[in-house]
C-alpha positions in Angstrom: -0.1 0.1 0.2 2.7 2.4 1.0 4.8 2.0 -2.3 1.7 1.9 -4.2 0.5 5.2 -2.8 4.0 6.5 -3.4 4.0 5.5 -6.9 0.2 7.2 -7.5 1.6 10.6 -6.1 4.1 10.5 -8.7 2.4 9.4 -11.7 -1.1 9.8 -10.9 -1.0 13.3 -9.5 2.5 14.6 -11.1 2.0 12.7 -14.6 5.7 11.5 -14.2 5.9 8.1 -15.4 8.2 5.7 -13.3 8.8 2.4 -14.0 11.9 1.7 -11.8 10.3 2.0 -8.1 11.5 -1.5 -7.2 14.9 0.2 -7.1 14.0 2.8 -4.2 12.5 -0.3 -2.5 15.7 -2.1 -2.5 17.7 0.9 -1.4 15.3 1.2 1.4 15.4 -2.5 2.4 19.4 -2.5 1.8 19.5 0.8 4.2 17.9 -0.8 6.7 19.9 -3.9 6.7 23.1 -2.0 6.5 22.6 0.4 9.3 21.2 -2.2 11.4 24.0 -4.9 11.0 27.2 -2.6 10.5 26.2 0.3 12.9 23.9 -1.4 15.2 21.4 1.5 14.9 17.9 1.2 16.6 14.8 0.7 14.7 13.5 3.9 15.5 16.4 5.8 13.9 17.2 3.1 11.2 13.5 3.4 9.6 13.3 7.1 9.2 17.0 6.9 7.8 16.1 4.3 5.1 13.6 6.9 3.9 16.0 9.9 4.0 18.3 7.8 2.2 16.1 6.9 -0.6 15.0 10.2 -0.9 18.3 11.8 -1.3 18.8 9.1 -3.9 15.2 10.1 -5.6 16.6 13.8 -5.4 19.6 12.5 -7.8 17.5 10.8 -10.0 14.9 13.7 -10.1 17.3 16.2 -11.1 18.1 15.0 -14.5 15.0 13.3 -14.9 13.0 17.0 -14.9 14.4 17.4 -18.6 12.4 14.2 -19.7 8.8 13.5 -20.0 6.6 10.7 -21.3 8.2 7.5 -22.4 11.9 9.1 -22.3 11.3 9.3 -18.7 10.1 5.8 -18.5 12.9 4.3 -20.1 15.2 6.3 -17.7 13.4 5.1 -14.8 13.5 1.4 -16.1 17.3 1.7 -16.4 17.6 2.9 -12.7 15.2 0.2 -11.5 17.4 -2.7 -13.3 20.8 -1.2 -12.4 20.1 -1.2 -8.7 20.2 -5.3 -8.5 23.5 -5.1 -10.3 25.1 -2.6 -8.2 24.3 -5.0 -4.9 26.0 -7.7 -6.8 29.1 -5.5 -8.1 29.7 -4.1 -4.4 29.4 -7.5 -2.9 31.9 -6.8 0.1 29.5 -4.5 1.3 26.3 -5.7 0.5 26.9 -9.6 0.4 26.2 -10.0 -3.0 24.0 -13.0 -3.9 24.0 -14.2 -0.2 22.3 -10.9 0.7 22.0 -9.6 4.2 20.3 -11.0 7.1 18.7 -8.7 10.0 16.6 -9.1 12.9 13.8 -7.3 14.6 14.6 -5.4 18.0 13.0 -7.7 21.1 10.2 -5.5 21.2 8.1 -6.8 18.0 10.1 -10.2 17.7 6.8 -11.5 16.6 5.2 -11.2 13.3 1.8 -10.1 14.9 3.4 -7.4 17.0 5.5 -6.2 14.2 2.2 -6.1 11.9 1.0 -3.5 14.2 3.9 -1.3 13.8 3.1 -1.7 10.0 -0.3 -1.0 10.2 0.7 2.3 12.2 3.3 3.5 10.1 0.7 2.8 6.7 -1.8 4.9 8.4 0.5 7.7 9.2 2.0 7.8 5.8 -1.8 7.6 4.4 -2.7 10.7 6.3 0.6 12.7 5.3 0.0 11.8 1.6 -3.4 12.6 1.7 -2.6 16.3 3.5 0.2 16.8 1.0 -2.2 16.1 -2.5 -4.6 18.6 -0.7 -1.6 21.1 -0.2 0.0 23.6 -2.6 2.3 20.9 -3.6 -0.2 18.9 -4.5 -2.1 21.2 -6.4 1.2 22.1 -8.5 1.9 18.5 -9.2 -2.0 18.3 -10.6 -1.3 21.7 -12.6 1.9 20.2 -13.9 0.1 17.1 -15.0 -2.7 19.0 -16.9 -0.2 21.1 -18.7 3.4 22.1 -18.1 3.2 25.2 -20.1 0.0 26.5 -18.2 1.5 25.4 -15.0 5.0 27.4 -15.7 2.9 30.3 -16.9 1.1 30.8 -13.5 4.6 30.9 -11.8 4.9 27.2 -10.9 8.8 25.9 -10.9 8.7 22.9 -13.0 12.2 21.7 -11.9 11.7 22.2 -8.5 8.3 20.6 -8.3 9.0 17.7 -10.7 12.2 17.1 -8.4 10.1 17.2 -5.0 8.1 14.6 -6.6 10.8 12.2 -6.9 11.9 13.1 -3.5 8.6 12.6 -1.6 7.8 9.5 -3.5 11.3 7.9 -3.2 11.2 8.8 0.7 7.9 6.8 1.2 9.0 3.9 -1.1 12.3 3.6 0.8 10.3 3.5 4.1 8.2 0.8 2.6 11.4 -1.3 1.3 13.0 -0.9 5.1 9.5 -2.3 6.6 10.1 -5.2 4.3 13.6 -5.8 5.2 12.5 -6.0 9.1 9.3 -8.2 8.0 11.6 -11.0 6.4 14.7 -10.5 8.0 16.5 -10.5 4.8 17.3 -8.8 2.0 18.7 -9.3 -1.4 19.3 -8.7 -4.9 16.3 -10.6 -6.1 13.9 -9.3 -3.6 12.9 -6.2 -6.0 13.2 -7.2 -9.5 11.9 -5.1 -12.6 8.5 -7.1 -12.3 8.2 -5.8 -8.7 7.7 -2.0 -10.5 5.4 -3.1 -13.4 3.2 -4.8 -10.6 3.3 -1.6 -8.6 2.4 0.2 -11.6 -0.5 -2.3 -12.3 -1.8 -1.6 -8.6 -2.5 2.0 -9.2 -3.8 1.2 -12.5 -6.4 -1.3 -11.4 -6.9 0.9 -8.3 -7.3 4.2 -9.7 -4.7 6.9 -10.9 -4.7 10.0 -8.9 -6.4 8.5 -5.9 -5.1 7.6 -2.5 -8.0 5.0 -2.1 -7.7 3.8 -5.5 -3.8 2.9 -4.9 -5.1 1.2 -1.4 -7.6 -1.0 -3.2 -5.1 -1.6 -6.1 -2.5 -2.7 -3.5 -5.2 -5.2 -1.8 -6.7 -6.6 -4.9 -2.7 -7.4 -6.6 -1.5 -8.8 -3.2 -4.5 -11.0 -2.5 -5.0 -12.6 -6.3 -1.4 -13.9 -6.4 -2.0 -15.6 -2.8 -5.0 -17.3 -4.3 -3.5 -18.5 -7.6 -0.1 -19.4 -6.3 -0.5 -23.1 -6.2 -1.2 -22.9 -9.9 2.1 -22.6 -12.0 2.0 -19.7 -14.5 -1.7 -18.6 -13.6 -0.9 -15.5 -11.4 0.6 -13.5 -14.2 -2.4 -14.4 -16.6 -5.0 -13.2 -13.9 -3.1 -10.1 -13.1 -3.1 -9.4 -17.1 -6.6 -10.1 -17.3 -7.6 -7.8 -14.3 -5.8 -4.9 -15.8 -7.1 -5.3 -19.2 -10.6 -5.6 -17.9 -10.3 -2.5 -15.5 -8.6 -0.4 -18.6 -11.8 -1.7 -20.9 -14.7 -1.1 -18.7 -13.3 1.0 -15.7 -10.4 3.2 -17.2 -10.6 5.4 -14.0 -9.5 2.2 -12.0 -11.9 0.4 -9.3 -12.1 3.3 -7.0 -14.5 4.9 -9.8 -17.1 2.4 -8.8 -17.3 4.0 -5.4 -17.8 7.2 -6.8 -20.6 5.7 -8.9 -22.4 4.5 -6.0 -21.8 7.5 -4.1 -23.6 9.4 -7.1 -26.6 7.2 -7.4 -27.0 7.4 -3.4 -27.1 11.0 -3.6 -29.6 11.0 -6.6 -31.8 8.7 -4.6 -31.6 11.0 -1.3 -32.3 13.8 -3.9 -35.4 11.9 -5.3 -36.8 11.1 -2.1 -36.4 14.9 -0.5 -38.2 16.0 -3.7 -41.1 13.6 -3.3 -41.4 14.5 0.2 -41.3 18.1 -0.7 -44.2 17.5 -3.0 
């Protein structure tokens, strides 16, 4: 959910296509593993630092990316996503190479249930933060850039600043998600977040609904549950996900979240009709 919402901020609200967000997840996971095992830092310090480090990498990626758009930006971010696993293998003396890095949780949430509550709490806080960012002047600037860069620039919006800011914010929250993953699994390796993870995140926001925080949550739920239901059938998972994407694009191009808006509009229409009959 966290990764999906962070990506939706960049693509759905900002209109900046990224297919390399698995790289940010990997950076967040490795940051947690290295900071906790090499430096012995506590969880309360390591998790925010994983987001800050990933956000800094997002800044480095965002600075040259502001000059790109459309499929050029997609190819650039794809290259970033593909390069991170190879970099972790190249610096094997530092990252463990194919062997990866093992890490353990602090004593006060050793059990999966207790850590699950931590994940829920962090998810709720991040959801609240992202909703407020979207409603702030930053969010309005992101939407303006998505609709028309020329029009946004004509009203005084600094394109370079806000485009870079999108990458930093999105990378920061994605890094936190990668850090939580590292603690949850207790292990990070180059194969944890491949390019298929990036495509899966992209599928989540398309299925759930672009430019919608609830849509990102719904998409994450659906495309996390579907693979679990079909995991016993070899090769079926990708087919089911592909069919789900095609059906949504054909029949609900604004995502499944648009069904909630449809139901809401029908409910309001019904209330108005009841009120009108009562007035008569």
